N, C-alpha and C positions, 0 to 999 in steps of 0.2 A: 512294353507295354505289359511284359512279362515282370519286369520288377513293379511297375502301379498295381497289378494282380495281386503280388506276393505280399505288399507293404500292405495294401487296402485287406487281404486276409490275415493279414497278423494284427493288427487294428481291430479287426472285427473278436477276433480271438480273447484278444485282450482285454478288450468290452463286455465278450460275453464272460469269460470267468471272474471278471470286475465286481459285475452284476450278478452273477448266479452266488459268488461270495455275500455280497453285502445283506442279501434278501434270502440268508438259509433261516428256516424256521431255528428257533434258540432251544436249544438242549435242557430238560431240564429230571432231575431226580427228586424220585420223593421219598423222604427218609421220615415215615408218618409210624410211631410203634400204636397202638391198637390192642385197649382193655374193655372186652364186653362185661355184661353183667355175669360178675360169677367165672368168669374164665381168666388163664393168665395172659398176661402182656406179651403180645404176640408183634415181631417186625420179620419181614422179608427174606431180608439181608441175614438173620441170623440161621435161615433153613430153609428149604428147599421149598418152600409156597409160595403162592401166587399174593398177587397185592391184595392190602385189607381190603374192606367195603369203605373205608375210608379214602384210602389213596385212588382205588379204581374208579369213585365217585367224582376226584378233582381229577383224574387222566384222562376222564370222559370230556370233564370242561376245558381242560387246558386242551384237548386235541382238538376241541371243535372251536376253538381259537384261533386254530394254527401250529399249535406248540411241539415239539416232541415231544412225551415222556418217554425216558429210558428204561424198556422192561427188564424184568430181574434178569430176563436170560441174555442180557445185552450185559451186563453187569458178573454173572454167577464167575466167568473167567478170573477176574480180578479178583472176587472172594475166597476164590480157594488156593489161589497164591498167597493172597496175604487174611489168614484167618484172625488177624487181631480187629479187623471190621464185624466180625459176626457177632458184636454184644448191644442188644435191644437198647441201651443207653447209650448213644455216639456223642462225642461231643462235638463243638462246632468245628473245630479244627479238625479230627476225625473225618467229620462230612465232608468239608472243604477237601480235605484227601483224597477223599472216595470219591468224590463229585471230579476231580482234575485228574483222574484213572480214568474214569471214562467218559472225557471230555462232556461234562455236562457244561453247560453256561451257567446254570442256577441249580442250587439246593434247595428244598425245602424240609426243611427238620422240625419236626414237632411229637407232641403225645395227642391222639382221642383215647377219651374214658367214656365209658356208659354207663349208668346207675340207675337204678329201682327206684321208684320213691312209692309212695299210699296205694292203697286201690283205689280205683275212684268206686264214690258211692255207689251202692244199690246195682252194683257188677262187679264180674267176676275178674277185667280189666284191672293191669297197674299202667301207674306213670313210668315213664320211662326219659330218660334226660342223658342228653351228651354234653361233653364241655371240650373242644378243641382248641392248643394252644399251638401257634406254629411261628418259624423264623423263615425269611425270603431270602436267601443268604447268595449273593454276586461273587460264582467260586472265582474269579480273575481279582485276587486281588481280597478275599474271605471279609468283604463286607457285608455287615445285616443291613439289607434295604429296606427290610417290613418288619415290626412283629406282627403276628395277626390271631385274632382270636375267634370262634365261634362257636354256638350250642343250636342244639337242637332238641325236638322233644317227640313222643310217639306215646299210644294208648295201645297194648296191646295183650291178649291173654296169658300168651308166651313172655318172659320178658327178657328169653334169649333173644327172640323176634323182632318183639319191641326195643330193645336194647340195637341193635340192628340198624333199625328204621330209621331209631334219632341219629345214632352216628353219620344214617348217608344224608338225613336232613341239615345235619349239620355242615356235612361236609362240602352241600352244595354251596351253603351260605361262605365259607374256608374259600371254596374253587372262585369265586366273584370277586374278593377281596385280593387274591392271590392274584387275578387276571387284572385286575384294575392298579395294581401296585407294580405288575411287570410293563404295564400302558404306562404309567406314570416313570417309570426308570428309562423308558423308552426302548426293551424287550424284543419288541414286536414293531 
């Protein structure tokens, strides 16, 4: 009887570990540099800043869908040990290396740029536009599984705030495209 209980326990433990391994949430690292109107191009991995408006919006959508987004605090140790990653324009290969070191399953590598347009007629508001482009890369094998783009707009009296709103609007669109690509890939 003890032998049977031991075998049953081992089988249960093995199945439990197998189930837990198969149902883990894919880990995603967001490497989207952002430039708002009249501002410098920024990237969280170049300094100690938090995620940009673009990344925060995309991260929130991914988290709501059950994906795990690696936070800058999870990766800061790697960046301190390897300062070569502290450049705004990371190559595809470098982003995959950083993804491997941080144990990510996918990397979203991209750029987000907001710009100001003309004044809205009979108003003190300005049109603002944002354009995003990104690659969704599977870290294992370094294969790009989707090329994505998105755009958004806003009207605001303050162009910096308007640019941020446009970036958030474009990011919501981009997040849905990332989720669709991940679902098609079988990442969830």
